[in-house]
C-alpha positions as a printed Julia matrix, in Angstrom:
336×3 Matrix{Float64}:
 79.92   25.82  -62.25
 80.4    22.94  -59.6
 77.19   20.47  -59.69
 75.68   18.97  -57.06
 74.92   15.49  -57.32
 73.53   11.98  -55.55
 75.04    8.69  -55.77
 73.18    6.0   -57.22
 73.14    3.92  -54.09
 71.88    7.05  -52.28
 69.25    7.75  -54.68
 68.02    3.7   -54.28
 68.38    4.74  -50.51
 66.08    7.67  -50.56
 63.61    6.67  -52.77
 62.87    3.37  -50.48
 62.88    5.59  -47.62
 59.76    7.53  -49.34
 58.09    4.69  -50.42
 58.2     3.02  -47.12
 57.14    6.19  -45.04
 54.21    6.28  -47.56
 52.81    2.69  -47.44
 53.34    3.01  -43.15
 51.56    6.57  -43.43
 49.01    5.15  -45.8
 48.61    2.11  -43.36
 48.19    4.18  -40.08
 45.17    6.24  -41.61
 43.33    3.63  -43.5
 43.7     1.26  -40.54
 43.37    3.68  -37.81
 39.8     4.77  -38.25
 40.34    8.5   -39.63
 38.57    7.76  -42.87
 34.77    5.63  -43.34
 34.56    2.87  -45.11
 33.96    4.54  -48.33
 36.85    6.69  -48.52
 38.59    3.62  -47.65
 37.0     2.01  -50.59
 37.73    4.75  -52.79
 41.65    4.88  -51.91
 41.97    1.25  -53.02
 39.86    2.46  -56.16
 42.28    4.77  -56.98
 45.15    2.14  -56.51
 43.69   -0.23  -58.86
 43.01    2.86  -61.59
 46.88    3.72  -61.17
 47.81   -0.17  -62.13
 45.39   -0.4   -65.13
 46.63    3.54  -66.13
 50.5     2.89  -65.8
 50.18   -0.82  -67.51
 48.15    0.68  -70.61
 50.75    3.67  -70.69
 53.59    0.74  -71.89
 51.34   -0.26  -75.35
 49.85    2.96  -75.76
 52.2     5.82  -74.88
 55.53    4.28  -75.24
 54.85    1.66  -77.64
 52.7     4.11  -79.69
 49.82    1.58  -80.72
 46.36    1.79  -79.85
 44.58   -0.99  -77.96
 40.93   -0.86  -76.42
 40.66   -4.05  -74.61
 42.3    -3.27  -71.31
 39.15   -3.98  -69.86
 39.06   -7.69  -71.15
 42.23   -8.13  -69.88
 41.45   -7.12  -66.55
 38.09   -9.23  -66.42
 40.4   -12.29  -67.39
 42.65  -11.1   -64.14
 39.91  -10.71  -61.99
 37.85  -13.66  -62.77
 41.07  -15.84  -62.23
 42.02  -14.1   -58.98
 38.52  -14.13  -57.59
 37.93  -18.0   -58.63
 40.81  -19.03  -56.77
 40.48  -17.08  -53.48
 36.99  -18.64  -53.31
 38.15  -22.01  -53.69
 39.93  -21.14  -50.41
 42.97  -23.63  -51.36
 45.77  -21.19  -49.33
 44.89  -19.07  -46.68
 46.55  -15.52  -45.13
 49.03  -13.18  -47.43
 50.03  -16.85  -49.42
 46.76  -16.77  -50.56
 46.65  -13.25  -51.67
 50.19  -13.33  -53.91
 49.32  -16.77  -55.55
 45.96  -15.27  -56.59
 47.49  -11.9   -57.65
 50.18  -14.18  -59.45
 47.2   -16.35  -61.14
 45.57  -13.4   -62.26
 48.66  -11.85  -63.53
 50.06  -15.17  -65.44
 46.11  -15.48  -67.38
 45.99  -12.26  -68.26
 49.43  -12.34  -70.27
 48.44  -15.49  -71.51
 45.47  -13.92  -73.05
 47.35  -10.91  -73.97
 49.87  -13.08  -75.89
 47.37  -14.87  -77.76
 45.67  -11.85  -78.73
 48.85   -9.89  -79.05
 50.77  -11.9   -82.06
 47.6   -11.43  -84.25
 46.36   -8.24  -83.47
 49.63   -6.3   -83.07
 50.42   -6.94  -86.79
 47.33   -4.24  -87.43
 48.34   -0.9   -86.87
 46.05    2.13  -85.74
 41.89    2.16  -85.72
 42.19   -1.26  -86.74
 44.16   -2.55  -84.18
 41.82   -0.6   -81.8
 38.71   -2.24  -83.07
 40.28   -5.84  -82.89
 41.13   -5.51  -79.48
 37.51   -3.58  -78.96
 36.52   -6.84  -80.24
 38.54   -8.97  -77.98
 37.26   -7.52  -75.15
 33.27   -7.68  -75.5
 33.98  -11.42  -76.89
 35.94  -11.93  -73.27
 32.41  -10.12  -71.36
 30.27  -12.5   -73.17
 31.83  -15.46  -72.77
 31.49  -14.86  -68.9
 27.81  -13.95  -68.92
 27.6   -17.5   -70.8
 29.51  -19.28  -68.08
 27.26  -19.08  -65.01
 28.28  -22.87  -63.49
 32.32  -20.77  -63.32
 31.72  -17.62  -63.28
 28.34  -16.6   -62.0
 27.31  -15.68  -65.62
 25.03  -12.56  -65.66
 23.87  -12.91  -61.86
 27.61  -11.96  -61.1
 29.89  -13.95  -59.01
 29.67  -12.96  -55.05
 31.25  -13.97  -51.97
 34.82  -12.99  -53.09
 37.14  -12.62  -50.02
 38.29   -8.63  -49.49
 41.56   -9.1   -49.56
 42.6    -5.49  -51.63
 43.86   -3.75  -48.43
 45.33   -0.76  -48.61
 48.6    -2.17  -48.03
 48.15   -5.18  -51.08
 47.03   -2.34  -53.31
 49.77    0.06  -53.05
 52.4    -2.51  -52.61
 51.08   -3.83  -55.84
 51.02   -0.22  -57.44
 54.53    0.32  -56.27
 55.74   -3.02  -57.86
 53.89   -1.97  -61.56
 55.38    1.19  -61.51
 59.18    0.05  -60.21
 59.25   -2.55  -63.46
 57.71   -0.66  -65.92
 60.11    2.13  -65.14
 62.85   -0.19  -64.95
 62.0    -1.58  -68.04
 61.52    1.47  -70.29
 65.38    2.49  -68.96
 66.86   -0.54  -70.11
 67.49   -1.14  -73.71
 64.48   -3.28  -74.47
 62.92    0.33  -73.3
 64.57    1.76  -75.8
 63.65   -0.39  -78.43
 59.77   -0.39  -77.46
 60.19    3.64  -77.92
 62.27    3.42  -81.46
 59.08    1.33  -82.64
 57.07    4.31  -81.23
 59.31    6.72  -83.14
 59.6     5.28  -86.75
 59.04    1.43  -86.7
 60.33    0.89  -90.16
 63.66    1.99  -89.45
 64.02    0.2   -86.29
 63.21   -2.96  -88.34
 66.01   -1.75  -90.63
 68.32   -1.77  -87.82
 67.59   -5.6   -87.0
 65.38   -4.98  -84.04
 62.8    -7.84  -83.55
 59.74   -5.54  -83.62
 56.94   -8.25  -83.52
 58.84   -9.5   -80.3
 58.72   -6.36  -78.39
 55.05   -5.64  -79.68
 53.71   -8.74  -77.9
 56.21   -8.29  -75.34
 54.52   -4.97  -74.27
 51.06   -6.27  -74.8
 52.22   -9.03  -72.43
 53.67   -6.56  -69.4
 50.54   -4.71  -69.95
 47.95   -7.65  -69.89
 49.67   -8.96  -66.87
 49.56   -5.98  -64.89
 45.6    -5.51  -65.86
 45.27   -8.99  -64.56
 46.61   -7.96  -61.17
 44.4    -5.1   -60.98
 41.59   -6.89  -61.88
 41.86   -9.49  -59.11
 42.31   -6.26  -56.82
 39.02   -4.6   -57.91
 37.3    -7.78  -57.39
 39.29   -7.93  -54.03
 38.04   -4.66  -53.3
 34.45   -4.76  -54.77
 33.53   -8.35  -53.04
 31.29   -9.28  -56.23
 31.78   -9.68  -59.83
 29.68   -8.48  -62.66
 29.8    -8.85  -66.12
 28.89   -5.26  -66.52
 31.89   -4.12  -64.83
 34.04   -4.76  -67.92
 32.24   -3.32  -70.74
 33.55   -0.95  -73.29
 33.1     1.52  -71.25
 35.82    0.88  -69.02
 38.49    0.4   -71.39
 37.32    4.21  -72.6
 37.68    5.42  -68.83
 40.88    3.85  -68.72
 42.34    5.19  -72.04
 40.77    8.27  -70.88
 42.96    8.45  -67.7
 46.32    7.93  -69.77
 45.48   10.49  -72.38
 44.66   12.86  -70.03
 47.65   12.53  -68.01
 50.04   12.56  -71.05
 51.06    9.5   -73.59
 54.35    8.48  -72.26
 54.59    9.99  -68.81
 53.81    7.24  -65.98
 53.63   10.58  -63.47
 51.33   11.77  -65.92
 49.04    8.58  -65.54
 49.16    8.46  -62.22
 47.59   11.96  -61.17
 45.34   11.03  -64.04
 43.91    8.14  -62.2
 43.72    9.98  -59.0
 41.9    12.79  -60.52
 39.85   11.03  -62.74
 38.67    7.91  -60.31
 38.23   10.23  -56.94
 36.1    13.28  -58.55
 33.18   11.19  -59.74
 33.18    9.63  -56.31
 33.37   12.77  -54.47
 31.0    14.1   -56.66
 28.61   11.64  -56.29
 28.58   12.19  -52.27
 28.06   15.58  -52.59
 25.54   15.77  -55.57
 22.88   12.38  -56.04
 22.72   10.94  -59.63
 25.99   13.12  -61.06
 27.41    9.64  -61.84
 25.07   10.05  -64.9
 27.24   12.83  -66.58
 30.38   11.46  -65.83
 31.17   10.77  -69.61
 29.85   14.4   -70.01
 32.54   15.36  -67.83
 35.23   13.18  -69.55
 34.37   14.49  -72.81
 34.71   18.2   -71.9
 37.78   17.8   -69.97
 39.29   15.69  -73.0
 38.3    18.23  -75.62
 40.25   21.21  -73.24
 42.95   19.13  -72.73
 43.21   18.7   -76.16
 43.07   22.32  -77.38
 45.12   23.92  -74.87
 47.3    20.81  -74.09
 47.37   18.34  -76.9
 50.36   16.47  -75.39
 48.06   15.9   -71.95
 48.49   17.51  -68.18
 52.25   15.93  -67.88
 53.35   15.57  -71.84
 56.07   12.98  -71.68
 57.41   14.64  -68.4
 58.13   12.07  -65.55
 58.81   13.23  -61.79
 62.16   12.15  -60.32
 62.7    12.56  -56.5
 66.49   12.59  -56.88
 66.16   15.16  -59.63
 64.63   17.55  -57.37
 67.16   16.87  -54.24
 69.93   17.61  -56.72
 68.76   20.86  -58.14
 67.72   21.82  -54.31
 71.09   20.56  -53.23
 72.8    22.64  -56.19
 70.77   26.02  -54.84
 71.71   25.47  -51.76
 75.9    25.39  -53.26
 75.39   28.48  -55.01
 73.8    30.12  -52.25
 76.77   29.05  -50.07
 79.27   30.12  -52.8
 77.54   33.83  -53.26
 77.51   33.99  -49.36
 81.62   32.84  -49.15
 82.46   35.48  -51.95
 80.5    38.44  -50.42
């Protein structure tokens, strides 16, 4: 049977064209006054949580660990980026890029420092130690008022998180993690999830890949934290409580552990839905945890693998299937 195929350069060209079209369309919509300020903030907030969910999916979904300190890495990146932006050392997009890189690098350093001892543990023990790390970071932030503003919060943060900046970071995050998982390093990470003992017996350094996954995840969590700061304009330690880590984990679990598309869909639904409901019904935010719990129960009963399971969407595969259907249709028409 004849199979319709698309060459790799053409695939890259199609994907690049679609991404550029998405960025331009979103930029024109958000900057053209078609949406209000609240809607623009919500859209950028969705992008921030997509980065958080996709980055957490690396250690939780692909590596098979259970870290609960993602809010801590987010907090480190948020304050590092915000402090740099407030300093005014650079201006324009140069300041934005350098601030995001500083946020990511500082968070990645913390990820390595925490990952080396923490990733010797597994399961519940890893969850507990990473949860403790997140709370330690929050308490330290509260007790450094001269640097972080303490409990009063860090204010007057430049609002650099426009649609363009946030969603370019979303694309970079998804692209880097996708390329990592398609490489030999990604196969090593997946093998650790399936059977760590067998992976070690094959000569793969499991500690190295665990720490690397943790560091990459923390890097993008730090960038997401800086974007969060640039979107809100103010940071408070309570923004990065234990519940923030739970919210991010909920997105990953509901979307599907090991599915990047699931993390994206989960972030869109669980970030935008409460905001939309809050506009329609005042006070709905207090029932957010009840809604999350019910959603998790329903998904675990009817689809334990999450909404998307381990499936990842591919535009190239969709086009190949469509092209194959067209070829078969022409063949049938010719035979007739």
